[in-house]
N, C-alpha and C positions, 0 to 999 in steps of 0.2 A: 383176194382183196381187190376192191374196185379201184380204177384209176383215180376217181374223185377222192377216195379215202386216202390213197397213197399221197396225193397232192396236199391234202389237209394235214397229214402227219408231217410231211416235209416242211410245210410252212410253220407248224408249231415248233418243230425242232430248230428251225432257223431262228425263230423268235427267241427261243430259250437260250440258244448259244450266243446270239448277238446282244440280247437284252433289249431289243427293240420290239415294241408291241405291234401286232398286226394292224392296229388302227393308226399307226404312225404315218402310214402312207397318205392318210387323209388330213394330215396336219395343215392348217391354214396359215397364211401370212397376213396379219392384220396391219393396216396402215392407220396411224393415229395422228391427227393434227391437234395440237394442244397449246393453250396459253402458257406462257412461261412461269406464271405464279405457282403452278403445281408441278413444276419440272422435277424436283428432287423426289417427291413421293411417288409420282406416276412412273418415273424411271425405275425406282425400286420395286414397285408392285408389278410392273410389266415383266420384270425379270422373274419374279415369283410366279406369275401366271404362266410364263414360258416353261418353267421347271415343272409346274404341276400338270400342265396340259399337253406340252409338246408343240403348241402353236407358237409361231414367231410374231413378235410385235415390233414394228418399226415406228419410231417416234420422231415427230418433227415439231419443234417448239418455236414460238414467236409471240409477239404481242397479239392481243385480240384482233386488232386491225389487220395485221399481216395474216393471221390465221383465217380471217374472213375472206381475204383476198385469195388465198390459196384454195379455200373451199369453192370459191366462185370460178376458179380457173378450169375446172373440169377434170383435174387430176384424180386418179383413183384414191379413195379414202373410205375407211370403214367406221371409225369413231372420231367424233369431234368433241373437244373439251374447251369450253370458253365460259364466260360469265353466263349466269342464268338468263339475263336479259338478251344477250347475243344469241344463245341457243334458241330461245323462244322466237326471236326475230327470223333466224334462218330457217326455222321449222315452218313459219308462215310463208316463206319464200319457196318451200319445197325441197331445200337442201338437206334437211334433217327430218327423220320420220316423226310426225306429230305423236305426242304421248310417250316418246322414248326417253325424254329427259330424266336424268337421275342426278340429284344434287350430291356433290362429293365433299365440299369443303367451304369454310368461311375464313376469310383472312382480312385483317385490317392493315392500315399503313403505319409504318414505323420509321424510326430514325436510328441509324447505325454510325458508330465511330470505330476507329482502329483499336484493336485490343491493347489495353494498357493506357490509353488516352483518358483524360478526365471525361466523365459523363456530363454533358451539358444539361441545363434545366429546360425541360420541354413540357412541364406539368400544365401550363396554361397557354392560351393563345399568345398573350403578351410575352411570356417567358420564351416561347418557341420563336417568336418574332425576333427577340433580342439575340437568341442563339444563332439564327440564320444571318443576322446582320453582322455579328462578330466573328462568324466562321471565316477562315481564310479561303476556303474553297468548298464547293457544293457539287454533287452529282445526282442526276435522276434521269429517267427514261424520257426521250424526246416525245412530246405529245403528238408531233406530226406522224409518228409511227403507229398511232392508234392505241397507244398503251394506256390501260385503265389508270394506273398509278400516275403516269406522267400528265395525263389530261387533268386529273383531279388536283395534283400538286400545283400545276400552273395556275389553276383557279384559286388555290389557297394563297399563293403569292400575290395574286391580284387583290384578293380579299384583304390581305394584311397590308396592302399598299406598298410592297417592297419589291415588286417584280423588276423594276428598272434598277433598283439599288443593288440587287444580287446578280444581275445579268452578266456583268463582266467577270465574275468569279465562278460562274456555273458551267459545268460540262454536261452536255446532253449526249446520251448514248442511244443507239438504235434499239437495243433490247438486251437480253441476257441478264447478267448479274452486275449492275452498276456498282454494287458494294465491293467488287473486286478492285475498283479504282481506289477505294479507301484502304483496302488491305495492302496495296502496293505503295501507298503514300501519295498517290496522284491527286487525291481529294481528301478533305478533312471530314466531311459529313455526307451521308447518303440518306435520301428519303425515298422509300420504296415500299412495296408489299412486304410485310413481315416475313412471309414464307420465302422471300428471295433475299432476305438479309441473313436469316438464321443459318442456311447451309454454307455460307462463305467463311472459310477459315481465316483467322486473323482479324475478324470484325465482330464486334459485340453489339447486340441490340440494346439501345438506350431505353426504348419503350415505345408504346404506340403514340400516335399524334393525339393532341388534346381532344377530348370528346366532341367539342363543337367544331373541330376541323377534320374529324375522322371520316373515312369512307370505308364501310364494310362491304366486301364483295363476296358473293356466292359463286363458286365455280361448279359447273355441271357438265355431265357427259351426255351425248346424244348419238343415236344411231344414224350414220350417214345414209341418205336415201339411195345413193349409188353403191352401197357396200356390196362387194362380191361374196362376202361370207357373213350374212346378217346374223345367223344363229351364233356363230363364234363371237361376233362383235357384241351381241347382247350378253353372252357369257362373260366377256371381259368387263363390260360395264357392271354386271352383277358382282363380279369379283372385286372390283374397286370399292364397292359399297358394303362389303362384308363388315359386320359389327366388330369383328376381331381386329380390324385395322384402324379403328377409331383412335387408339392410343398413338399410332404412328402418325396420323394426320395432326393430332394435337402437338406432338413433339416437333413436327415440321412447321409449326406456326399456322396451321390450317384448321384451327377450331376456335377462332376468335370470338370472344364474348364481350359485348360492349360493357364497359365499367358502369 
């Protein structure tokens, strides 16, 4: 028996005993920058991808503005998940590979209140305005952080003519899940992406913003130009777009359809 064959048999026996495939040594570690609106579903699917492939996925979440800043910082990254507009923009700048964009989800903005609390009327712009004026407190993401929802809602308050009227009872958070402030009783009403209200325990979604005040956002993934593992990164993006996961996206508030 040749030395080469003895080595091959030894490797095969080791793999069988330990349960680790020979290809495991080539497992990659992917770094993903992502907007927070898809946090819940991307976290879940990243874990599923790791279990299926053996690759490691490290996730970093923030507002689109923060994600763009991190992308521009020169730190290693393999996949970027932001709004479709932002992905196209950074692709033009050379930070994301042109043509690699894959649309993952659509979400609208909604209103949440604490579980068990009366659901306010938000069916029309006027009803929503009255609800905001009568609410004891309000929370949303600080527009200064480059948050898609925060920027839009600030414009809604201006459009309704009540920005100054609600300013004194408004909490601005830098990112994450502002609905958690409602769950703890620190705020009465949250206005945010539906996909970031649904996952928070103790908070219920009242419904989407009125159609004439709504903003529907598409979130997309793109291959980072400086990815150290581009093939694995492409495989992860393809994994996220599997048709089998559409129901999961819908359950997470990420399959919004305009009424």
